[in-house]
C-alpha positions as CSV (number, residue, x, y, z in Angstrom):
1,X,46.6,-12.8,34.2
2,X,47.0,-16.5,35.1
3,X,47.1,-19.3,32.6
4,X,45.0,-21.3,35.1
5,X,42.1,-18.9,34.4
6,X,41.7,-20.6,31.0
7,X,41.3,-24.2,32.3
8,X,38.2,-26.3,31.9
9,X,37.2,-29.9,32.4
10,X,37.0,-32.0,29.2
11,X,36.2,-35.7,29.2
12,X,38.6,-37.7,27.1
13,X,35.8,-39.2,25.1
14,X,34.9,-35.8,23.6
15,X,38.4,-35.5,21.9
16,X,37.6,-36.3,18.3
17,X,39.8,-39.1,16.9
18,X,38.1,-39.2,13.5
19,X,36.7,-36.5,11.2
20,X,32.9,-36.3,10.7
21,X,31.6,-38.5,8.0
22,X,30.9,-35.5,5.8
23,X,32.9,-32.3,6.4
24,X,29.9,-29.9,6.8
25,X,28.0,-32.4,9.0
26,X,30.0,-31.2,11.9
27,X,28.0,-29.4,14.6
28,X,28.1,-25.7,14.9
29,X,27.7,-23.7,18.1
30,X,26.6,-20.1,17.3
31,X,27.6,-17.6,19.9
32,X,26.1,-14.1,20.0
33,X,28.4,-11.8,22.0
34,X,25.9,-9.0,22.4
35,X,23.1,-11.3,23.6
36,X,25.5,-13.6,25.5
37,X,23.5,-16.5,23.9
38,X,24.2,-19.9,22.3
39,X,22.4,-21.7,19.5
40,X,23.0,-25.3,18.5
41,X,23.2,-25.9,14.8
42,X,25.0,-27.7,12.0
43,X,27.9,-26.4,10.0
44,X,26.0,-26.9,6.7
45,X,23.7,-24.1,8.0
46,X,26.5,-21.6,8.3
47,X,25.0,-19.5,5.5
48,X,22.0,-18.7,7.6
49,X,24.2,-16.7,10.0
50,X,25.9,-14.7,7.2
51,X,24.5,-11.8,5.3
52,X,25.2,-10.2,1.9
53,X,28.3,-8.0,2.0
54,X,30.0,-10.1,4.6
55,X,33.6,-11.0,3.8
56,X,34.7,-14.6,4.7
57,X,38.5,-15.0,4.9
58,X,40.1,-18.4,4.4
59,X,43.6,-19.6,5.1
60,X,44.7,-21.6,2.0
61,X,48.0,-23.0,3.4
62,X,48.6,-26.6,2.6
63,X,49.9,-29.2,5.1
64,X,52.9,-31.2,3.9
65,X,53.9,-34.6,5.4
66,X,56.5,-33.3,7.9
67,X,57.0,-36.5,9.9
68,X,60.0,-38.5,8.5
69,X,61.1,-41.9,9.9
70,X,64.7,-43.0,9.3
71,X,67.7,-44.7,10.8
72,X,70.7,-43.0,12.4
73,X,74.2,-43.7,11.1
74,X,77.5,-42.0,11.9
75,X,79.1,-41.7,8.5
76,X,78.1,-42.4,4.9
77,X,78.3,-46.1,4.0
78,X,78.4,-47.2,7.7
79,X,75.9,-49.5,9.2
80,X,72.5,-48.1,10.1
81,X,71.7,-47.5,13.7
82,X,68.5,-47.0,15.7
83,X,65.2,-45.9,14.2
84,X,64.1,-42.4,14.9
85,X,61.6,-39.8,13.8
86,X,62.5,-36.4,12.4
87,X,59.7,-33.8,12.6
88,X,60.4,-30.9,10.2
89,X,59.5,-27.6,11.8
90,X,60.9,-24.8,9.7
91,X,62.9,-24.3,6.5
92,X,65.9,-22.1,7.2
93,X,67.1,-22.1,3.6
94,X,66.9,-24.7,0.7
95,X,67.7,-28.2,2.1
96,X,68.4,-26.9,5.6
97,X,65.7,-27.5,8.2
98,X,65.1,-27.1,11.9
99,X,63.5,-30.2,13.3
100,X,62.5,-32.1,16.4
101,X,63.9,-35.6,16.8
102,X,62.5,-38.5,18.7
103,X,64.4,-40.2,20.3
104,X,67.1,-37.4,20.1
105,X,69.5,-38.8,22.7
106,X,73.0,-39.3,21.1
107,X,72.1,-37.5,17.9
108,X,74.8,-34.9,18.1
109,X,76.5,-32.6,15.5
110,X,77.8,-34.8,12.7
111,X,75.3,-37.5,13.2
112,X,73.5,-38.6,10.0
113,X,70.0,-40.0,9.3
114,X,69.1,-42.1,6.3
115,X,65.5,-42.3,5.1
116,X,63.6,-45.1,3.2
117,X,64.8,-45.7,-0.3
118,X,68.3,-44.2,0.4
119,X,67.5,-41.2,-1.8
120,X,67.3,-38.8,1.2
121,X,69.8,-38.3,3.9
122,X,70.4,-35.6,6.5
123,X,73.3,-34.5,8.7
124,X,73.0,-32.7,12.0
125,X,74.9,-29.4,11.6
126,X,73.8,-27.8,14.8
127,X,72.1,-28.7,18.1
128,X,69.7,-26.2,19.4
129,X,67.7,-25.6,22.6
130,X,64.6,-27.6,23.4
131,X,65.9,-30.8,21.8
132,X,65.9,-29.2,18.3
133,X,68.4,-30.0,15.6
134,X,69.4,-28.2,12.4
135,X,69.7,-30.7,9.5
136,X,71.3,-30.3,6.1
137,X,69.6,-32.7,3.7
138,X,71.0,-34.4,0.6
139,X,68.4,-35.5,-2.0
140,X,68.7,-37.7,-5.0
141,X,65.9,-36.0,-6.9
142,X,63.3,-33.3,-6.0
143,X,63.3,-32.7,-2.3
144,X,59.6,-31.9,-2.0
145,X,58.6,-35.0,-4.0
146,X,60.7,-37.2,-1.8
147,X,59.1,-35.8,1.3
148,X,55.7,-36.4,-0.2
149,X,56.7,-40.0,-0.9
150,X,58.2,-40.9,2.5
151,X,56.6,-38.4,4.9
152,X,53.7,-38.9,7.2
153,X,50.8,-36.6,8.1
154,X,51.8,-34.5,11.1
155,X,48.7,-35.1,13.2
156,X,48.4,-33.5,16.7
157,X,49.5,-35.7,19.5
158,X,46.0,-36.0,20.9
159,X,44.9,-37.9,17.7
160,X,46.1,-41.4,18.3
161,X,47.0,-43.6,15.4
162,X,48.7,-47.0,15.4
163,X,49.6,-46.6,11.8
164,X,49.5,-43.9,9.1
165,X,46.1,-43.6,7.4
166,X,45.3,-42.4,3.9
167,X,42.1,-40.9,5.3
168,X,44.2,-38.4,7.2
169,X,46.0,-37.3,4.1
170,X,42.8,-36.1,2.6
171,X,40.8,-35.0,5.6
172,X,43.6,-33.2,7.6
173,X,43.6,-30.7,4.7
174,X,41.1,-28.0,3.7
175,X,39.5,-28.4,0.3
176,X,41.0,-25.1,-0.8
177,X,44.6,-25.8,0.4
178,X,47.0,-24.6,-2.3
179,X,50.2,-23.1,-0.8
180,X,52.4,-25.8,0.6
181,X,54.2,-25.0,3.9
182,X,52.1,-25.8,7.0
183,X,52.9,-28.6,9.5
184,X,49.4,-28.4,11.0
185,X,46.0,-27.7,9.4
186,X,44.0,-24.5,9.9
187,X,41.3,-26.7,11.4
188,X,38.4,-24.3,11.4
189,X,38.5,-24.6,7.6
190,X,38.2,-28.4,7.6
191,X,34.4,-28.2,7.7
192,X,33.9,-26.4,4.4
193,X,32.8,-28.2,1.2
194,X,32.7,-26.9,-2.3
195,X,28.9,-26.8,-2.5
196,X,28.8,-24.9,0.9
197,X,31.2,-22.3,-0.3
198,X,29.4,-21.9,-3.6
199,X,26.1,-21.4,-1.8
200,X,27.6,-18.8,0.6
201,X,29.1,-16.9,-2.4
202,X,25.7,-17.1,-4.3
203,X,24.1,-15.4,-1.2
204,X,26.3,-12.3,-1.7
205,X,29.2,-13.2,0.7
206,X,32.6,-12.2,-0.6
207,X,35.2,-15.0,-0.1
208,X,38.9,-14.1,0.1
209,X,41.9,-16.3,0.6
210,X,45.2,-15.4,2.4
211,X,48.0,-17.7,3.5
212,X,49.6,-18.3,6.9
213,X,51.8,-21.4,7.2
214,X,50.9,-23.0,10.6
215,X,54.0,-23.8,12.5
216,X,55.0,-25.9,15.5
217,X,53.8,-23.2,17.9
218,X,50.3,-24.5,17.4
219,X,51.3,-27.7,19.3
220,X,53.2,-25.9,22.0
221,X,51.6,-25.8,25.5
222,X,51.7,-22.6,27.5
223,X,54.2,-23.5,30.1
224,X,54.4,-20.1,31.8
225,X,52.3,-19.4,35.0
226,X,51.2,-16.0,33.8
227,X,49.7,-15.4,30.3
228,X,51.9,-12.3,29.7
229,X,55.1,-14.4,29.9
230,X,54.2,-16.7,27.0
231,X,55.7,-16.3,23.5
232,X,54.3,-17.5,20.2
233,X,56.7,-18.7,17.6
234,X,56.7,-16.6,14.4
235,X,54.9,-17.9,11.4
236,X,55.1,-16.8,7.8
237,X,52.0,-15.2,6.2
238,X,51.2,-13.7,2.8
239,X,48.4,-11.3,1.7
240,X,48.1,-10.6,-2.0
241,X,47.5,-7.1,-3.4
242,X,44.1,-8.1,-4.6
243,X,43.1,-9.6,-1.2
244,X,44.3,-6.5,0.6
245,X,42.4,-4.3,-1.7
246,X,39.1,-6.2,-1.2
247,X,39.7,-6.3,2.6
248,X,40.4,-2.5,2.8
249,X,37.3,-1.8,0.8
250,X,35.2,-3.9,3.2
251,X,36.8,-2.0,6.2
252,X,36.0,1.3,4.6
253,X,32.4,0.3,4.0
254,X,32.1,-1.1,7.6
255,X,31.2,-4.6,6.4
256,X,31.8,-7.7,8.6
257,X,35.1,-9.5,8.1
258,X,34.7,-13.1,9.3
259,X,38.0,-14.9,10.0
260,X,38.0,-18.7,9.4
261,X,40.3,-19.8,12.2
262,X,42.8,-18.3,14.7
263,X,45.5,-18.4,12.0
264,X,43.5,-16.2,9.7
265,X,42.8,-13.9,12.6
266,X,46.5,-13.5,13.6
267,X,47.4,-12.8,9.9
268,X,44.8,-10.2,9.5
269,X,45.4,-8.4,12.7
270,X,49.2,-8.5,12.1
271,X,48.8,-7.1,8.6
272,X,46.9,-4.1,10.0
273,X,49.8,-3.3,12.3
274,X,52.9,-4.2,10.2
275,X,54.5,-1.0,8.8
276,X,56.8,-2.7,6.2
277,X,55.5,-6.0,4.9
278,X,57.9,-7.9,2.7
279,X,61.0,-6.3,4.1
280,X,64.0,-8.4,5.1
281,X,63.6,-7.6,8.7
282,X,60.0,-8.7,8.9
283,X,60.6,-11.8,6.8
284,X,63.3,-12.9,9.3
285,X,60.9,-12.3,12.2
286,X,63.2,-9.8,13.9
287,X,60.4,-7.4,14.8
288,X,59.1,-7.9,18.4
289,X,55.8,-9.7,18.9
290,X,52.8,-7.3,19.0
291,X,51.2,-7.6,22.4
292,X,48.2,-6.0,24.0
293,X,50.2,-3.3,25.7
294,X,51.3,-1.8,22.4
295,X,47.9,-1.8,20.7
296,X,45.6,-0.5,23.4
297,X,42.5,1.5,22.7
298,X,44.2,4.8,23.3
299,X,46.5,4.2,20.4
300,X,44.0,3.0,17.8
301,X,43.6,5.3,14.8
302,X,40.1,6.8,14.3
303,X,40.1,6.1,10.5
304,X,39.6,2.5,9.3
305,X,42.7,0.3,9.6
306,X,44.6,-0.6,6.5
307,X,45.6,-4.2,5.5
308,X,49.1,-4.2,4.0
309,X,49.8,-6.6,1.2
310,X,53.0,-8.6,1.2
311,X,54.8,-11.5,3.0
312,X,56.0,-11.3,6.6
313,X,56.2,-13.3,9.8
314,X,54.2,-12.7,12.9
315,X,54.7,-13.5,16.5
316,X,51.4,-11.9,17.5
317,X,50.0,-13.3,20.7
318,X,46.4,-12.4,21.2
319,X,44.9,-12.6,24.7
320,X,42.2,-10.8,26.7
321,X,42.7,-7.0,26.5
322,X,43.7,-7.1,22.8
323,X,42.0,-4.5,20.6
324,X,40.7,-6.1,17.4
325,X,41.1,-3.8,14.4
326,X,40.0,-6.1,11.5
327,X,38.1,-9.2,12.5
328,X,34.4,-8.7,13.5
329,X,33.3,-12.4,13.5
330,X,35.2,-15.7,14.0
331,X,34.8,-19.3,13.0
332,X,36.9,-21.6,15.1
333,X,37.1,-25.1,16.6
334,X,37.1,-26.0,20.3
335,X,40.6,-25.7,21.7
336,X,42.7,-27.2,24.4
337,X,42.5,-26.0,28.0
338,X,45.2,-23.4,28.9
339,X,46.1,-23.0,25.2
340,X,47.1,-19.8,23.4
341,X,44.3,-20.5,20.9
342,X,41.7,-20.5,23.7
343,X,43.1,-17.2,24.9
344,X,42.7,-15.7,21.5
345,X,39.0,-16.8,21.4
346,X,38.6,-15.4,24.9
347,X,40.1,-12.1,23.8
348,X,37.5,-11.9,21.0
349,X,34.4,-13.0,22.9
350,X,35.3,-12.5,26.6
351,X,36.7,-15.3,28.8
352,X,33.5,-15.8,30.9
353,X,31.3,-16.1,27.8
354,X,33.7,-18.5,26.1
355,X,34.1,-20.7,29.1
356,X,30.3,-20.8,29.4
357,X,30.1,-21.8,25.7
358,X,32.7,-24.5,26.4
359,X,30.7,-25.9,29.3
360,X,27.6,-25.9,27.1
361,X,29.6,-27.8,24.4
362,X,30.8,-30.4,27.0
363,X,27.3,-30.9,28.4
364,X,25.9,-31.4,24.9
365,X,28.8,-33.6,23.8
366,X,30.3,-31.6,21.1
367,X,33.5,-33.0,19.6
368,X,36.7,-31.2,20.5
369,X,40.0,-30.2,18.8
370,X,41.2,-30.6,15.2
371,X,38.7,-33.2,13.9
372,X,36.0,-31.8,16.2
373,X,33.0,-29.4,15.8
374,X,33.0,-25.7,15.3
375,X,31.9,-22.4,16.8
376,X,30.7,-19.2,15.1
377,X,31.2,-16.1,17.2
378,X,29.4,-12.9,16.0
């Protein structure tokens, strides 16, 4: 399968640079897979497409300000050097982080970076592939609080800002974000407001929260020529015992499970396939990514799948041919051409139908990407 099969034309002016004035005033394109039809609507009308007994699953990860600007220096107390940006990607252990650096030239093992206020410094302890560095931080005070003070919102590169904006700190975050750890927002959830969620719940829809900390993989382009050659970086997810119990009850009763976003989808489908959630091996991400070849229709159990509670990491890459075991409807934003996220949506609804929907969205000037409009696929 070629990556080029997931390309489409998108005018630059349709890439949303600002959020909608009100979260739920975003447009909503409702896609019916059975009828192969589209309906133009507004996100505030989402409840009209849901029914009592549905289960709406949210990702409650919270974005932290992972972009740090500092100055390079060779040794403590030496003169500061050039300005650079450190983009935190993944915590290896307390105060040790993998990060991207820009510009990274000359930042070798032993190089140090000092950040504003001189209460936070970092030393390069390892140089890794792809321009990554492993940093050991020293903090005069609570590390997370210092990051919150000096860090900047890690917006995707297609959202252009000349300076940091306080609006992004609020709007590039879901209203139910509680568990800190993401470097990108689960953007399908940005459209929800408290009144909308309350209205949906009052209509008999069950709302469940899980956590998947969105990592740097969400920004990574698919560089391979063939889809099957791409790999998705592992991300940590957690499903509580109570959430798993509610989800399994819904599966037993054949009720619709509606995933809010591709991150929620990957967590749910991974949890239905992971044999030992919470084990050391899965936490370290040492199990191989689950791909379509290992979960084909012939191998699916006849009984309802079971969601396993716990914490694990997933490198699940979903693309056409994947057999969904849990998710029966999907809320998602409009994604980049040739992206793994577009491939996931195409696996769920069919590539041809999805690309037709995208052409419809372009023709009707929907707004694309993180701050853009939404799709509901049933």
